[in-house]
C-alpha positions in Angstrom: 0.1 -0.1 0.0 1.4 3.4 -1.0 1.5 6.4 1.5 -1.3 8.8 0.5 0.1 11.8 -1.0 -0.3 15.2 0.6 -0.4 18.5 -1.3 3.0 19.1 -0.3 4.3 15.6 -0.5 7.6 16.8 -2.1 8.2 19.3 0.8 7.2 16.6 3.4 9.5 14.0 2.1 12.3 16.7 2.0 11.7 17.3 5.6 11.7 13.6 6.4 15.0 12.9 4.8 16.5 16.1 6.2 15.8 14.7 9.5 18.2 11.9 8.7 16.4 9.4 10.8 15.5 6.9 8.4 17.4 3.4 8.6 19.3 4.5 11.7 20.1 2.1 14.6 17.9 1.9 17.6 18.3 4.8 20.1 17.3 5.1 23.7 15.6 8.4 23.2 13.0 6.9 20.9 12.9 3.6 22.6 11.7 5.4 25.7 9.1 7.1 23.9 7.7 3.9 22.5 7.9 2.4 26.0 6.1 5.4 27.6 3.3 5.3 25.0 2.8 1.5 25.5 2.8 1.9 29.4 0.6 5.0 29.5 -1.9 3.5 27.1 -1.9 0.2 28.6 -1.1 -1.6 25.4 1.4 -4.5 24.7 2.9 -2.7 21.7 4.3 0.8 21.3 6.0 2.1 18.2 7.7 5.1 16.8 7.4 5.0 13.0 8.4 7.0 10.0 6.5 7.1 6.6 8.5 7.4 3.4 6.9 7.7 -0.1 5.6 4.4 -0.2 6.7 2.4 2.9 6.6 2.6 6.7 9.9 2.3 8.8 9.9 1.4 12.5 12.5 3.5 14.5 11.5 2.1 17.9 9.4 -0.8 19.1 8.2 -2.1 22.4 6.4 -5.5 22.5 7.7 -6.7 19.2 10.8 -7.3 17.3 11.8 -3.9 15.7 13.5 -5.6 12.7 10.3 -7.5 12.0 7.9 -4.6 12.8 8.4 -3.0 9.4 5.6 -3.2 6.8 2.6 -1.1 5.9 0.1 -0.5 8.8 -2.5 1.4 6.9 -3.4 3.4 10.0 0.0 5.0 10.2 -0.4 6.3 6.6 -3.8 7.9 7.5 -2.4 9.5 10.4 0.4 11.2 8.4 -2.4 12.2 5.9 -4.8 13.7 8.5 -1.9 15.2 10.6 -4.1 14.4 13.7 -4.5 11.7 16.2 -6.4 8.6 15.0 -8.0 5.9 17.1 -9.4 2.6 15.8 -11.2 0.9 18.7 -11.9 -2.2 16.7 -10.3 -3.0 13.3 -12.9 -5.7 12.8 -12.7 -8.2 10.0 -10.0 -6.2 8.2 -7.4 -7.1 10.8 -3.7 -6.3 9.8 -0.7 -8.1 11.1 2.3 -6.9 12.7 5.4 -9.0 13.3 3.0 -12.1 13.5 0.5 -10.3 15.9 -3.1 -9.5 14.9 -3.9 -5.8 15.3 -7.4 -5.2 16.7 -6.9 -1.9 18.2 -4.7 1.1 17.0 -4.1 4.6 18.1 -1.5 7.0 16.7 -0.4 10.8 16.8 1.7 12.5 14.0 5.1 13.4 14.4 5.3 17.0 12.8 8.3 18.8 11.7 8.3 22.7 11.3 4.9 22.8 12.4 3.4 21.6 9.0 5.3 18.5 7.7 3.8 15.2 9.2 6.6 12.6 8.8 5.5 9.8 11.1 3.7 8.5 14.2 3.9 7.5 17.8 1.5 4.7 18.0 0.1 2.0 20.3 -1.5 -1.5 19.2 -3.3 -4.2 20.8 -4.8 -7.5 20.0 -8.1 -6.8 21.5 -10.4 -4.1 20.9 -10.4 -1.1 23.4 -10.6 2.7 23.7 -8.2 5.1 25.1 -9.1 7.6 27.7 -8.8 11.4 27.1 -5.7 11.4 29.4 -4.1 8.7 27.4 -4.9 10.5 24.0 -3.3 13.7 25.4 -0.4 11.8 26.6 0.1 10.0 23.1 0.1 13.6 21.4 2.5 15.0 23.8 4.9 11.9 23.1 4.7 12.6 19.4 5.6 16.3 20.0 8.5 15.0 22.1 9.7 12.9 19.1 9.3 16.1 16.9 11.5 17.9 19.4 14.0 15.3 19.4 14.4 15.5 15.6 14.4 19.2 15.6 17.2 19.4 18.1 19.3 16.8 16.1 18.7 18.9 13.1 19.7 22.2 14.7 22.8 20.7 16.3 23.8 19.1 12.9 23.3 22.3 11.0 25.2 24.3 13.9 28.0 21.8 13.3 28.0 22.4 9.6 28.0 26.3 10.3 30.8 25.9 12.6 32.8 23.8 10.1 32.0 26.4 7.4 33.1 29.3 9.7 36.5 27.4 10.3 36.8 26.9 6.5 36.2 30.6 6.0 38.7 31.6 8.6 41.2 29.4 6.9 40.4 31.0 3.6 40.6 34.5 5.3 44.2 33.6 6.5 45.2 32.2 3.1 43.7 35.3 1.4 45.6 37.7 3.5 48.9 35.7 2.9 48.1 35.7 -0.9 47.1 39.3 -1.1 50.2 40.3 0.9 52.2 38.2 -1.6 50.4 39.5 -4.6 51.0 43.2 -3.5 54.6 42.8 -2.4 55.9 41.0 -5.4 55.1 43.7 -8.1 55.8 46.5 -5.6 59.2 45.0 -4.8 60.1 44.8 -8.5 58.9 48.2 -9.1 60.9 49.6 -6.3 64.0 47.6 -7.4 63.9 49.0 -10.9 63.3 52.6 -9.7 66.3 52.3 -7.4 68.4 51.3 -10.4 67.1 54.0 -12.5 67.8 56.6 -9.8 71.2 55.3 -8.8 72.8 54.7 -12.3 72.8 56.0 -15.8 71.4 53.7 -18.5 71.1 54.0 -22.2 67.6 54.6 -23.6 67.0 51.1 -24.5 67.8 49.7 -21.0 65.8 52.4 -19.3 62.8 51.6 -21.6 63.0 47.9 -20.7 63.0 48.8 -17.0 60.1 50.9 -17.3 58.3 48.3 -19.5 58.7 45.9 -16.5 57.5 48.5 -14.1 54.5 49.2 -16.1 53.7 45.4 -16.3 53.9 45.1 -12.5 51.8 48.3 -12.0 49.2 46.7 -14.4 49.1 43.6 -12.3 48.7 45.8 -9.1 45.8 47.6 -10.7 44.1 44.3 -11.8 44.3 43.0 -8.1 42.9 46.3 -6.7 40.2 46.3 -9.4 39.3 42.6 -8.4 39.2 43.6 -4.6 36.9 46.6 -5.3 34.6 44.5 -7.6 34.2 41.7 -5.0 33.4 44.5 -2.4 30.9 46.2 -4.7 29.3 42.9 -5.4 28.8 42.3 -1.6 27.2 45.6 -1.2 25.3 46.3 -4.3 25.3 43.3 -6.7 26.3 43.7 -10.3 24.8 46.5 -12.4 24.2 45.5 -15.9 23.7 47.5 -19.1 21.9 45.0 -21.2 21.9 45.1 -24.9 21.3 42.8 -27.9 24.6 41.1 -28.6 26.3 38.4 -30.8 27.5 36.0 -28.3 29.6 34.1 -30.8 31.2 37.2 -32.0 32.0 38.3 -28.4 33.4 35.0 -27.7 35.5 35.0 -31.0 36.9 38.5 -29.9 37.9 37.4 -26.5 39.5 34.2 -27.8 41.5 36.3 -30.3 42.6 38.6 -27.6 43.8 35.6 -25.6 45.7 33.8 -28.4 49.1 35.5 -27.9 49.1 34.4 -24.3 48.3 30.8 -25.4 50.9 30.8 -28.2 53.5 32.0 -25.6 52.6 29.0 -23.5 52.5 26.7 -26.6 48.8 26.0 -26.1 46.3 25.5 -29.0 43.4 28.1 -28.5 40.6 27.2 -31.0 37.4 29.2 -31.5 34.6 26.7 -32.6 31.7 29.1 -32.7 29.8 29.2 -35.9 27.6 31.9 -37.2 25.8 34.3 -35.1 24.3 33.6 -31.6 21.9 36.4 -30.4 21.9 37.2 -26.7 20.8 39.9 -24.4 23.8 40.8 -22.1 26.1 43.3 -20.9 29.0 43.0 -23.2 31.6 44.6 -21.1 30.7 42.4 -18.0 30.4 39.2 -20.0 33.8 40.0 -21.6 35.2 40.2 -18.3 33.8 36.8 -17.4 34.8 35.1 -20.5 38.3 36.6 -20.5 38.9 35.4 -17.0 37.7 31.8 -17.9 39.8 31.4 -21.1 43.0 32.9 -19.3 42.4 30.5 -16.4 42.2 27.6 -18.9 45.5 28.9 -20.5 47.2 29.0 -17.1 46.3 25.5 -16.2 46.9 23.8 -19.5 50.5 22.5 -20.2 52.5 23.2 -23.2 51.1 21.0 -26.2 47.5 21.1 -24.7 44.3 22.5 -26.4 41.7 24.8 -25.4 38.3 25.0 -27.4 35.7 27.8 -27.1 32.5 26.7 -28.5 29.3 28.9 -28.9 25.9 27.5 -29.7 22.3 28.9 -30.0 20.3 25.8 -29.2 17.5 26.3 -26.8 19.5 28.9 -25.0 22.7 30.9 -26.0 25.8 28.8 -24.6 29.3 29.1 -24.5 31.4 26.1 -23.5 35.3 26.4 -22.7 37.1 23.0 -22.7 40.6 22.4 -21.9 43.0 19.5 -21.5 44.6 21.0 -18.4 45.5 19.7 -14.9 41.9 19.2 -14.1 40.3 19.9 -10.5 40.0 17.4 -7.8 36.4 16.2 -7.0 36.6 17.6 -3.3 37.6 21.0 -4.7 34.8 21.3 -7.4 32.0 22.6 -5.0 34.3 25.5 -3.8 35.7 26.8 -7.1 33.3 29.8 -7.0 33.8 30.8 -3.4 35.7 34.0 -2.8 39.4 33.7 -1.9 39.5 30.0 -2.7 42.6 28.9 -4.3 43.1 25.2 -5.7 45.9 23.1 -4.8 47.1 23.2 -8.5 47.4 27.0 -8.3 49.6 26.7 -5.1 51.6 23.9 -6.7 52.1 25.7 -10.0 52.7 29.1 -8.1 49.9 30.7 -10.2 49.3 34.3 -9.0 45.9 35.5 -7.8 43.9 36.0 -4.5 41.2 33.7 -5.6 38.7 36.1 -6.7 38.3 35.7 -10.4 35.7 32.7 -10.4 33.7 34.4 -7.7 33.4 37.5 -9.9 32.6 35.4 -12.9 29.8 33.5 -10.9 28.3 36.9 -9.9 28.3 38.2 -13.4 26.5 35.1 -14.7 24.1 35.1 -11.9 23.3 38.8 -12.6 22.5 37.8 -16.1 20.0 35.2 -14.8 22.2 32.6 -16.5 24.0 29.5 -15.2 27.6 28.4 -14.9 28.6 24.7 -14.4 32.1 23.2 -14.2 33.0 19.6 -15.0 36.4 18.4 -14.4 38.5 15.3 -14.2 41.9 15.4 -12.6 44.7 15.0 -15.2 42.1 15.0 -18.1 40.9 18.6 -18.1 38.0 20.8 -17.3 34.8 22.1 -19.0 33.0 25.3 -18.1 29.5 25.7 -19.5 27.8 29.2 -19.5 24.1 29.4 -20.4 22.2 32.7 -20.9 18.5 33.1 -21.0 17.1 33.2 -24.6 16.7 36.8 -25.7 
């Protein structure tokens, strides 16, 4: 027999599974609830059950073997459906069985989470017809509420533990960020200062002086990019991304960014191919989207070894889409959920001494989110990475 569906069945099942109680070992707290229900109601059997989509599972059982008490007591499904105490004084001819016992009497109260989702029952069973007193009914409801509180407390404790873990992770990321930014600032500043001192202390021919100034300019540009990224992240936190939307050719934009990144790819001996065909109309902020695509392509180049290949494919399909695929180092599975976190730097970035405070992908994600688009990353360590950007159809 299938559990009767509620109007919010999906939400009910989500609450049940979030409680993480299904198919767990016996526990004293729930055994005590079943025992009290049995003793207060004067029945040989007391149960704490939970109702999944199409089956009933027994968490605690007094008077019967818990492992044999599973099955489908139709009354538990009805209690969950009605979200109120149900009492059957005499089941009559339609007598179900529970672990070999005939069920002639049943009474159950719903276990409710969040005040709205009925996920199980505290129930009592007897092999002979009977009726509960009003005091016993109140006690049965109270025990069901106690079971709900147990689950709520465990859920809060679990979520609090997750929050603590996340705070610890953020604290580690903060320390890493401060160290990274300090390094990112000191390295170009030290270079600029060193070349300035040489220019001030010595006389150099025009060609040498120009070479020194070129290095200084490159390092000052690096500093400006870092400061721009930091200011962008701060602005995103406070205001979100402001867009100036226009009709654009997504394929043409991707082609333009690919062309501008090709010198860097050639310098690193990486093949960078544009596989877009024709025109792909989209509605987007060309400047912001260019910033996102440029970062993704440059990132792919940085993490692809000489002889590797990167392809940028643009398609219209159901929605405008850009797919950037590389044959680079790949991303470990445990790092994939964090690649869009602010200040997150992969192990590969540290191993390869790739500069950057770990803000680029967070900015990319914010830009795509502001477009109401989606971005997904698939990667296999040592094989490569695919980044898929989808924008709403114009």
